[in-house]
One Martini backbone bead per residue (centre of mass of N, CA, C, O) as a GRO file, in nm:
protein
  447
    1MET     BB    1   0.458  -2.811   3.115
    2LYS     BB    2   0.719  -2.747   2.888
    3ILE     BB    3   0.960  -2.472   2.913
    4VAL     BB    4   1.178  -2.305   2.677
    5ILE     BB    5   1.425  -2.043   2.729
    6VAL     BB    6   1.609  -1.820   2.518
    7GLY     BB    7   1.707  -1.588   2.716
    8ALA     BB    8   1.786  -1.342   3.001
    9GLY     BB    9   1.664  -1.091   2.935
   10ALA     BB   10   1.403  -0.895   2.941
   11VAL     BB   11   1.210  -1.098   2.802
   12GLY     BB   12   1.291  -1.363   2.939
   13ASP     BB   13   1.254  -1.274   3.232
   14ASP     BB   14   0.951  -1.205   3.215
   15LEU     BB   15   0.853  -1.469   3.099
   16ALA     BB   16   0.954  -1.655   3.325
   17ARG     BB   17   0.803  -1.515   3.559
   18ARG     BB   18   0.518  -1.562   3.442
   19VAL     BB   19   0.511  -1.881   3.380
   20SER     BB   20   0.614  -1.979   3.674
   21LEU     BB   21   0.336  -1.930   3.818
   22ARG     BB   22   0.198  -2.198   3.644
   23GLU     BB   23   0.484  -2.337   3.596
   24SER     BB   24   0.739  -2.586   3.693
   25ASN     BB   25   0.862  -2.645   3.382
   26VAL     BB   26   1.126  -2.424   3.362
   27VAL     BB   27   1.370  -2.318   3.114
   28VAL     BB   28   1.674  -2.133   3.115
   29ILE     BB   29   1.887  -2.006   2.854
   30GLU     BB   30   2.238  -1.889   2.907
   31LEU     BB   31   2.552  -1.776   2.792
   32ASP     BB   32   2.589  -1.563   3.005
   33HIS     BB   33   2.710  -1.578   3.311
   34ASP     BB   34   2.604  -1.327   3.467
   35ARG     BB   35   2.310  -1.352   3.371
   36ALA     BB   36   2.261  -1.636   3.482
   37VAL     BB   37   2.310  -1.575   3.782
   38LYS     BB   38   2.093  -1.355   3.808
   39ALA     BB   39   1.854  -1.537   3.727
   40GLN     BB   40   1.889  -1.750   3.953
   41GLU     BB   41   1.830  -1.551   4.194
   42HIS     BB   42   1.508  -1.452   4.084
   43LEU     BB   43   1.416  -1.717   3.954
   44ASP     BB   44   1.147  -1.977   3.957
   45CYS     BB   45   1.380  -2.159   3.796
   46ARG     BB   46   1.563  -2.308   3.555
   47VAL     BB   47   1.916  -2.239   3.507
   48VAL     BB   48   2.124  -2.255   3.210
   49GLU     BB   49   2.451  -2.270   3.088
   50GLY     BB   50   2.442  -2.190   2.731
   51ASN     BB   51   2.392  -2.293   2.390
   52GLY     BB   52   2.090  -2.247   2.207
   53VAL     BB   53   2.224  -2.366   1.922
   54ASN     BB   54   2.324  -2.626   2.028
   55PRO     BB   55   2.223  -2.943   1.970
   56GLY     BB   56   2.344  -3.098   2.211
   57PHE     BB   57   2.236  -2.914   2.431
   58LEU     BB   58   1.934  -2.937   2.363
   59GLU     BB   59   1.919  -3.239   2.395
   60ASP     BB   60   1.985  -3.236   2.700
   61VAL     BB   61   1.738  -3.069   2.780
   62GLY     BB   62   1.488  -3.152   2.593
   63MET     BB   63   1.284  -3.149   2.309
   64ASP     BB   64   1.076  -3.399   2.295
   65ASN     BB   65   0.923  -3.257   2.577
   66THR     BB   66   0.862  -2.979   2.444
   67ASP     BB   67   0.599  -2.746   2.424
   68LEU     BB   68   0.770  -2.470   2.459
   69PHE     BB   69   0.972  -2.260   2.241
   70ALA     BB   70   1.176  -1.970   2.329
   71ALA     BB   71   1.340  -1.717   2.132
   72VAL     BB   72   1.476  -1.401   2.307
   73THR     BB   73   1.708  -1.266   2.197
   74ASP     BB   74   1.896  -0.994   2.044
   75SER     BB   75   1.915  -1.219   1.812
   76ASP     BB   76   1.781  -1.325   1.527
   77GLU     BB   77   1.965  -1.556   1.440
   78THR     BB   78   1.960  -1.713   1.703
   79ASN     BB   79   1.654  -1.760   1.711
   80ILE     BB   80   1.623  -1.913   1.447
   81ILE     BB   81   1.828  -2.143   1.481
   82SER     BB   82   1.717  -2.245   1.754
   83SER     BB   83   1.427  -2.312   1.651
   84LEU     BB   84   1.508  -2.509   1.420
   85THR     BB   85   1.651  -2.710   1.604
   86ALA     BB   86   1.412  -2.772   1.789
   87HIS     BB   87   1.235  -2.883   1.563
   88ARG     BB   88   1.428  -3.128   1.484
   89LEU     BB   89   1.414  -3.229   1.810
   90GLY     BB   90   1.074  -3.197   1.888
   91ALA     BB   91   0.941  -2.945   1.934
   92ARG     BB   92   0.625  -2.821   1.926
   93VAL     BB   93   0.651  -2.507   2.000
   94LYS     BB   94   0.777  -2.218   1.805
   95VAL     BB   95   0.930  -1.915   1.921
   96ALA     BB   96   1.036  -1.595   1.769
   97ARG     BB   97   1.246  -1.320   1.796
   98VAL     BB   98   1.186  -1.092   1.514
   99ARG     BB   99   1.286  -0.777   1.374
  100SER     BB  100   1.378  -0.808   1.088
  101PRO     BB  101   1.232  -0.760   0.769
  102GLU     BB  102   1.416  -0.961   0.592
  103TYR     BB  103   1.254  -1.225   0.729
  104TYR     BB  104   1.005  -1.124   0.565
  105ARG     BB  105   0.677  -1.200   0.405
  106GLY     BB  106   0.513  -0.975   0.514
  107ASP     BB  107   0.394  -1.149   0.810
  108GLN     BB  108   0.599  -1.381   0.724
  109LEU     BB  109   0.814  -1.610   0.781
  110VAL     BB  110   1.057  -1.777   0.571
  111PHE     BB  111   1.054  -2.008   0.787
  112ASP     BB  112   1.031  -2.326   0.855
  113GLY     BB  113   0.928  -2.441   1.196
  114ILE     BB  114   0.793  -2.166   1.283
  115ASP     BB  115   0.507  -2.071   1.438
  116LEU     BB  116   0.620  -1.788   1.573
  117ALA     BB  117   0.675  -1.447   1.494
  118ILE     BB  118   0.811  -1.169   1.694
  119ASN     BB  119   0.774  -0.821   1.672
  120PRO     BB  120   0.833  -0.569   1.883
  121ASP     BB  121   0.743  -0.327   1.718
  122ILE     BB  122   0.461  -0.432   1.636
  123GLU     BB  123   0.352  -0.474   1.923
  124ALA     BB  124   0.381  -0.173   2.001
  125VAL     BB  125   0.199  -0.053   1.781
  126ARG     BB  126  -0.061  -0.195   1.861
  127ALA     BB  127  -0.080  -0.071   2.143
  128MET     BB  128  -0.075   0.230   2.060
  129ARG     BB  129  -0.314   0.231   1.868
  130LYS     BB  130  -0.526   0.155   2.081
  131ILE     BB  131  -0.476   0.390   2.276
  132LEU     BB  132  -0.531   0.622   2.078
  133TRP     BB  133  -0.819   0.537   1.973
  134GLU     BB  134  -0.881   0.519   2.276
  135SER     BB  135  -0.912   0.820   2.412
  136ALA     BB  136  -0.964   0.719   2.732
  137ALA     BB  137  -0.739   0.506   2.711
  138THR     BB  138  -0.453   0.305   2.845
  139ASP     BB  139  -0.605   0.023   2.802
  140VAL     BB  140  -0.647  -0.265   2.567
  141HIS     BB  141  -0.865  -0.559   2.578
  142ASP     BB  142  -0.944  -0.840   2.378
  143PHE     BB  143  -1.218  -1.080   2.365
  144ALA     BB  144  -1.389  -1.293   2.194
  145GLY     BB  145  -1.350  -1.141   1.918
  146GLY     BB  146  -1.432  -0.847   2.067
  147ARG     BB  147  -1.685  -0.878   2.271
  148VAL     BB  148  -1.468  -0.848   2.491
  149ARG     BB  149  -1.377  -0.579   2.719
  150VAL     BB  150  -1.069  -0.426   2.850
  151VAL     BB  151  -1.042  -0.107   3.027
  152GLY     BB  152  -0.824   0.161   3.090
  153ALA     BB  153  -0.871   0.451   3.324
  154LYS     BB  154  -0.856   0.780   3.417
  155VAL     BB  155  -0.986   0.973   3.665
  156ASP     BB  156  -1.150   1.246   3.663
  157ASP     BB  157  -1.235   1.529   3.848
  158SER     BB  158  -1.532   1.545   3.676
  159ALA     BB  159  -1.645   1.282   3.719
  160PHE     BB  160  -1.917   1.098   3.805
  161VAL     BB  161  -1.763   0.878   4.005
  162VAL     BB  162  -1.669   1.074   4.203
  163GLY     BB  163  -1.724   0.983   4.544
  164LYS     BB  164  -1.836   0.701   4.471
  165THR     BB  165  -1.974   0.414   4.489
  166LEU     BB  166  -2.027   0.133   4.306
  167GLN     BB  167  -2.320   0.105   4.394
  168GLN     BB  168  -2.414   0.390   4.319
  169VAL     BB  169  -2.339   0.380   4.019
  170GLU     BB  170  -2.515   0.137   3.939
  171LYS     BB  171  -2.786   0.258   4.032
  172ALA     BB  172  -2.770   0.516   3.843
  173LEU     BB  173  -2.693   0.361   3.549
  174GLY     BB  174  -2.702   0.071   3.504
  175SER     BB  175  -2.669  -0.025   3.172
  176ARG     BB  176  -2.442   0.214   3.137
  177TRP     BB  177  -2.278   0.013   3.293
  178ALA     BB  178  -1.992  -0.156   3.421
  179LEU     BB  179  -1.732  -0.358   3.532
  180VAL     BB  180  -1.520  -0.327   3.802
  181ILE     BB  181  -1.210  -0.513   3.849
  182THR     BB  182  -1.012  -0.260   3.907
  183VAL     BB  183  -0.781  -0.067   4.118
  184VAL     BB  184  -0.539   0.200   4.084
  185ARG     BB  185  -0.362   0.320   4.381
  186ASN     BB  186  -0.071   0.439   4.447
  187GLY     BB  187   0.045   0.159   4.303
  188GLU     BB  188  -0.217  -0.008   4.401
  189THR     BB  189  -0.382  -0.311   4.361
  190LEU     BB  190  -0.740  -0.349   4.349
  191ILE     BB  191  -1.025  -0.518   4.465
  192PRO     BB  192  -1.337  -0.435   4.432
  193ARG     BB  193  -1.625  -0.318   4.594
  194GLY     BB  194  -1.931  -0.180   4.664
  195ASP     BB  195  -1.774   0.032   4.885
  196THR     BB  196  -1.596   0.151   4.674
  197VAL     BB  197  -1.428   0.454   4.628
  198ILE     BB  198  -1.398   0.681   4.385
  199GLN     BB  199  -1.109   0.856   4.268
  200GLN     BB  200  -0.914   1.083   4.185
  201GLY     BB  201  -0.669   0.918   3.970
  202ASP     BB  202  -0.771   0.667   3.919
  203GLN     BB  203  -0.725   0.335   3.797
  204VAL     BB  204  -0.952   0.182   3.585
  205TYR     BB  205  -1.113  -0.141   3.524
  206ILE     BB  206  -1.321  -0.239   3.247
  207ALA     BB  207  -1.586  -0.482   3.196
  208GLY     BB  208  -1.732  -0.618   2.886
  209ALA     BB  209  -1.910  -0.516   2.656
  210ARG     BB  210  -1.802  -0.315   2.425
  211GLY     BB  211  -2.030  -0.102   2.440
  212ALA     BB  212  -2.046  -0.075   2.754
  213VAL     BB  213  -1.757   0.022   2.793
  214ASP     BB  214  -1.763   0.274   2.614
  215ARG     BB  215  -1.987   0.411   2.780
  216ALA     BB  216  -1.848   0.409   3.064
  217LEU     BB  217  -1.607   0.599   3.000
  218SER     BB  218  -1.773   0.878   3.018
  219TYR     BB  219  -1.780   0.846   3.353
  220VAL     BB  220  -1.449   0.870   3.383
  221HIS     BB  221  -1.387   1.022   3.100
  222ALA     BB  222  -1.366   1.270   2.905
  223PRO     BB  223  -1.466   1.321   2.609
  224THR     BB  224  -1.327   1.306   2.283
  225ASP     BB  225  -1.218   1.358   1.993
  226ARG     BB  226  -1.126   1.256   1.719
  227LEU     BB  227  -0.855   1.130   1.574
  228LYS     BB  228  -0.628   1.363   1.389
  229ASN     BB  229  -0.359   1.445   1.565
  230VAL     BB  230  -0.009   1.338   1.548
  231MET     BB  231   0.289   1.314   1.744
  232ILE     BB  232   0.624   1.191   1.660
  233VAL     BB  233   0.909   1.059   1.839
  234GLY     BB  234   1.078   0.887   1.617
  235ALA     BB  235   1.237   0.718   1.316
  236GLY     BB  236   1.206   0.439   1.359
  237THR     BB  237   1.043   0.156   1.325
  238THR     BB  238   0.808   0.232   1.511
  239GLY     BB  239   0.747   0.512   1.402
  240LEU     BB  240   0.693   0.430   1.105
  241GLU     BB  241   0.466   0.224   1.155
  242LEU     BB  242   0.272   0.415   1.305
  243ALA     BB  243   0.249   0.630   1.084
  244ARG     BB  244   0.139   0.439   0.867
  245ASP     BB  245  -0.117   0.352   1.022
  246LEU     BB  246  -0.244   0.637   1.074
  247THR     BB  247  -0.264   0.741   0.782
  248ALA     BB  248  -0.453   0.498   0.691
  249LEU     BB  249  -0.678   0.630   0.908
  250GLY     BB  250  -0.657   0.964   0.861
  251VAL     BB  251  -0.409   1.076   1.012
  252ASN     BB  252  -0.224   1.342   1.121
  253VAL     BB  253   0.136   1.351   1.080
  254LYS     BB  254   0.420   1.411   1.295
  255LEU     BB  255   0.785   1.373   1.250
  256ILE     BB  256   1.054   1.339   1.487
  257ASP     BB  257   1.421   1.387   1.435
  258ASP     BB  258   1.783   1.407   1.503
  259ASP     BB  259   1.828   1.231   1.238
  260GLU     BB  260   1.892   1.284   0.913
  261GLN     BB  261   1.880   0.996   0.786
  262ARG     BB  262   1.601   0.917   0.913
  263CYS     BB  263   1.446   1.147   0.782
  264ARG     BB  264   1.498   1.074   0.491
  265ARG     BB  265   1.372   0.791   0.500
  266ALA     BB  266   1.089   0.886   0.589
  267SER     BB  267   1.033   1.072   0.341
  268GLU     BB  268   1.052   0.834   0.126
  269THR     BB  269   0.815   0.638   0.271
  270LEU     BB  270   0.634   0.898   0.378
  271HIS     BB  271   0.401   1.086   0.194
  272HIS     BB  272   0.187   1.182   0.456
  273VAL     BB  273   0.437   1.304   0.619
  274LEU     BB  274   0.571   1.528   0.849
  275VAL     BB  275   0.917   1.583   0.848
  276LEU     BB  276   1.139   1.653   1.130
  277HIS     BB  277   1.442   1.813   1.208
  278GLY     BB  278   1.488   1.733   1.557
  279ASP     BB  279   1.417   1.793   1.897
  280GLY     BB  280   1.171   1.641   2.108
  281THR     BB  281   1.278   1.850   2.365
  282ASP     BB  282   1.207   2.108   2.205
  283VAL     BB  283   0.994   2.351   2.288
  284ASP     BB  284   0.998   2.541   2.043
  285LEU     BB  285   0.934   2.321   1.832
  286LEU     BB  286   0.672   2.212   1.950
  287VAL     BB  287   0.517   2.480   1.946
  288SER     BB  288   0.553   2.557   1.642
  289GLU     BB  289   0.407   2.262   1.567
  290GLY     BB  290   0.147   2.229   1.756
  291VAL     BB  291   0.115   2.053   2.025
  292ALA     BB  292  -0.156   2.160   2.154
  293SER     BB  293  -0.334   2.034   1.896
  294MET     BB  294  -0.293   1.748   1.987
  295ASP     BB  295  -0.430   1.432   2.045
  296GLY     BB  296  -0.136   1.299   2.008
  297PHE     BB  297   0.166   1.166   2.183
  298VAL     BB  298   0.473   1.001   2.065
  299ALA     BB  299   0.756   0.829   2.226
  300VAL     BB  300   1.028   0.641   2.018
  301ASP     BB  301   1.298   0.668   2.110
  302ARG     BB  302   1.608   0.533   2.199
  303ASN     BB  303   1.565   0.735   2.445
  304GLU     BB  304   1.379   0.703   2.731
  305GLU     BB  305   1.433   0.976   2.867
  306ALA     BB  306   1.344   1.147   2.624
  307ASN     BB  307   1.058   1.039   2.613
  308MET     BB  308   0.969   1.141   2.888
  309MET     BB  309   1.024   1.443   2.842
  310ALA     BB  310   0.843   1.481   2.595
  311CYS     BB  311   0.574   1.396   2.740
  312LEU     BB  312   0.581   1.611   2.958
  313LEU     BB  313   0.575   1.852   2.768
  314ALA     BB  314   0.309   1.776   2.623
  315HIS     BB  315   0.133   1.772   2.875
  316HIS     BB  316   0.188   2.074   2.956
  317HIS     BB  317   0.054   2.164   2.657
  318GLY     BB  318  -0.226   1.978   2.623
  319VAL     BB  319  -0.234   1.698   2.537
  320GLY     BB  320  -0.457   1.449   2.505
  321LYS     BB  321  -0.222   1.212   2.450
  322THR     BB  322   0.035   1.014   2.612
  323VAL     BB  323   0.307   0.812   2.477
  324CYS     BB  324   0.556   0.583   2.617
  325GLN     BB  325   0.868   0.446   2.554
  326VAL     BB  326   0.970   0.166   2.754
  327ASP     BB  327   1.174  -0.082   2.953
  328ARG     BB  328   1.145   0.019   3.249
  329PRO     BB  329   0.917  -0.058   3.500
  330ASP     BB  330   1.009   0.165   3.722
  331TYR     BB  331   0.895   0.412   3.547
  332VAL     BB  332   0.582   0.394   3.537
  333PRO     BB  333   0.467   0.516   3.802
  334LEU     BB  334   0.596   0.794   3.748
  335LEU     BB  335   0.445   0.870   3.488
  336SER     BB  336   0.154   0.865   3.601
  337GLN     BB  337   0.207   1.087   3.821
  338LEU     BB  338   0.300   1.313   3.594
  339GLY     BB  339   0.081   1.248   3.329
  340VAL     BB  340   0.130   1.004   3.172
  341ASP     BB  341  -0.082   0.788   3.020
  342ALA     BB  342   0.124   0.583   2.862
  343ALA     BB  343   0.307   0.266   2.856
  344VAL     BB  344   0.544   0.112   2.627
  345SER     BB  345   0.697  -0.221   2.568
  346PRO     BB  346   0.843  -0.418   2.338
  347ARG     BB  347   0.949  -0.643   2.523
  348LEU     BB  348   0.689  -0.688   2.704
  349SER     BB  349   0.496  -0.737   2.461
  350THR     BB  350   0.642  -0.995   2.377
  351ALA     BB  351   0.604  -1.160   2.638
  352ASP     BB  352   0.297  -1.146   2.631
  353ALA     BB  353   0.253  -1.292   2.360
  354ILE     BB  354   0.391  -1.564   2.449
  355ALA     BB  355   0.223  -1.623   2.713
  356ARG     BB  356  -0.040  -1.708   2.546
  357PHE     BB  357   0.065  -2.009   2.493
  358VAL     BB  358   0.009  -2.063   2.792
  359LYS     BB  359  -0.202  -2.349   2.848
  360ARG     BB  360  -0.429  -2.406   3.124
  361GLY     BB  361  -0.724  -2.505   3.246
  362GLY     BB  362  -0.877  -2.357   2.986
  363VAL     BB  363  -0.700  -2.156   2.862
  364VAL     BB  364  -0.712  -1.918   2.599
  365SER     BB  365  -0.610  -1.635   2.734
  366THR     BB  366  -0.355  -1.375   2.796
  367HIS     BB  367  -0.304  -1.067   2.990
  368SER     BB  368  -0.126  -0.806   3.081
  369LEU     BB  369  -0.124  -0.552   3.341
  370GLY     BB  370   0.100  -0.401   3.247
  371PHE     BB  371   0.355  -0.395   3.516
  372SER     BB  372   0.211  -0.557   3.775
  373GLY     BB  373   0.154  -0.888   3.704
  374SER     BB  374  -0.111  -0.890   3.625
  375GLU     BB  375  -0.417  -1.070   3.500
  376ILE     BB  376  -0.595  -1.166   3.204
  377LEU     BB  377  -0.836  -1.431   3.174
  378GLN     BB  378  -0.943  -1.697   2.950
  379PHE     BB  379  -1.220  -1.929   2.977
  380ARG     BB  380  -1.327  -2.266   2.903
  381LEU     BB  381  -1.606  -2.467   2.961
  382ASP     BB  382  -1.655  -2.791   3.080
  383LYS     BB  383  -1.784  -3.085   3.218
  384ARG     BB  384  -1.526  -3.103   3.428
  385ASN     BB  385  -1.622  -2.866   3.580
  386LYS     BB  386  -1.694  -2.778   3.932
  387CYS     BB  387  -1.852  -2.478   3.871
  388LEU     BB  388  -2.116  -2.585   3.785
  389ASN     BB  389  -2.443  -2.500   3.852
  390LYS     BB  390  -2.370  -2.229   4.021
  391PRO     BB  391  -2.378  -1.969   4.201
  392LEU     BB  392  -2.138  -1.735   4.248
  393ALA     BB  393  -2.204  -1.688   4.559
  394LYS     BB  394  -2.141  -2.024   4.607
  395ILE     BB  395  -1.842  -1.976   4.518
  396ASN     BB  396  -1.502  -2.049   4.595
  397PHE     BB  397  -1.332  -1.799   4.508
  398PRO     BB  398  -1.059  -1.648   4.463
  399ARG     BB  399  -0.952  -1.373   4.633
  400ASP     BB  400  -0.737  -1.249   4.396
  401ALA     BB  401  -1.019  -1.235   4.227
  402VAL     BB  402  -1.229  -1.160   3.919
  403ILE     BB  403  -1.522  -1.165   3.742
  404GLY     BB  404  -1.586  -0.974   3.442
  405ALA     BB  405  -1.701  -1.206   3.232
  406VAL     BB  406  -1.970  -1.367   3.038
  407LEU     BB  407  -2.004  -1.617   2.780
  408LYS     BB  408  -2.331  -1.681   2.629
  409ARG     BB  409  -2.395  -1.774   2.327
  410GLY     BB  410  -2.247  -1.485   2.241
  411GLN     BB  411  -2.323  -1.349   2.514
  412VAL     BB  412  -2.279  -1.078   2.724
  413VAL     BB  413  -2.228  -1.117   3.082
  414THR     BB  414  -2.281  -0.970   3.379
  415PRO     BB  415  -2.176  -1.055   3.678
  416ARG     BB  416  -2.348  -1.218   3.939
  417GLY     BB  417  -2.458  -1.391   4.210
  418ASP     BB  418  -2.680  -1.555   4.010
  419THR     BB  419  -2.476  -1.662   3.826
  420ILE     BB  420  -2.449  -1.938   3.594
  421LEU     BB  421  -2.233  -2.187   3.513
  422GLN     BB  422  -2.168  -2.340   3.190
  423VAL     BB  423  -2.137  -2.524   2.939
  424GLY     BB  424  -1.936  -2.315   2.713
  425ASP     BB  425  -1.847  -2.103   2.873
  426GLU     BB  426  -1.695  -1.780   2.902
  427VAL     BB  427  -1.429  -1.638   3.102
  428VAL     BB  428  -1.326  -1.326   3.256
  429VAL     BB  429  -1.022  -1.275   3.445
  430PHE     BB  430  -0.900  -1.114   3.729
  431ALA     BB  431  -0.549  -1.121   3.856
  432LEU     BB  432  -0.340  -1.128   4.085
  433PRO     BB  433  -0.035  -1.251   4.128
  434ALA     BB  434  -0.137  -1.437   4.379
  435GLY     BB  435  -0.408  -1.557   4.195
  436ALA     BB  436  -0.346  -1.703   3.922
  437ALA     BB  437  -0.299  -1.998   4.004
  438ALA     BB  438  -0.570  -2.035   4.156
  439VAL     BB  439  -0.753  -1.991   3.906
  440GLU     BB  440  -0.646  -2.228   3.737
  441SER     BB  441  -0.711  -2.440   3.950
  442PHE     BB  442  -1.014  -2.391   3.965
  443PHE     BB  443  -1.068  -2.454   3.642
  444SER     BB  444  -0.915  -2.755   3.671
  445GLN     BB  445  -1.114  -2.891   3.833
  446GLY     BB  446  -1.175  -3.217   3.708
  447ARG     BB  447  -0.983  -3.236   3.440
   0.00000   0.00000   0.00000
């Protein structure tokens, strides 16, 4: 599969790093010399310096045999023109990162020839909405039309599972429990075994049928009341979209911004939101506006350091869940250690959405697991797969991966040693960065 990416910024860099783990023919185009040199030094793919809008240059790169073309620069116009040019030159699937609402009619881009337009702000809002609505969850990923769910949650100090091995938990809870596919402890991602002991503060990821996963969460994280009150810092595009979505779901929203003009615009467009002109890191303002009574607190200001500080203050005052918008992945481990519940990056959410188009060896979809580089992959099995009709215990499955759920004729099955994979089954797999390629190779054997 040939993949061409225009732009080696944060989105392009993360996208290239991710897809080059499973594809050998990846080309990154970057106009800026310094950025191109930097990308060449750390990306395991071909980097060429040039103008991704120039038809002659794209023709030299080779659009007629390009399976996926992704334009992800910081310029909407560059991405649109580049994608339309690639379309005319024969690229098969064209994806463009387009942020400005003026280029959309409803949810659709107004230009023909671009298969998918991804708005980073909308991708971030979707991620935040899922995290807020799943009160105990820090990550939520749905597969197979929502029938299979993978949820991440931090283990409470009083949780039922603390101090127990997974074997003991499964024996005690039976069908009320789901499968733990990974544990993140002190920044290290582990694939658990039966004798793995769950500790306070662990970040666990649970997979299975939607209902089973939701039930299992109550044994990991204390259940909370329904989402009623949310405070948002930042009245930019992301803040406005999130406020609009939450109020439509019946949530009371307070929106804070230190820019008077942005506050005025928010007041004019959001009729059921209390808009406050002020600093989201002002403790007196937060306390006077009842931050302690909030079920959720989201910081989406332009300054990610201010977002971090606002979330830390909200956490200190007892907010139910804090969500911070950041773009630097090296901030994320620090946030979780300090008590911020979840971090969302519009740029990396965009890269994640585009990476799902890269399908090989029966891959139906992929989701990245936070900023760890790990992946959750969904495969559909056909008669050419060599892993069919054997118990899982007798299959030489890749070491750095685990099967989290199996979908058989529409029914979600928790995988056991005696589970047998058959034609038409769909499997959801968690893979560490070192194991993703091996997993895809495993399911593509014989194809």
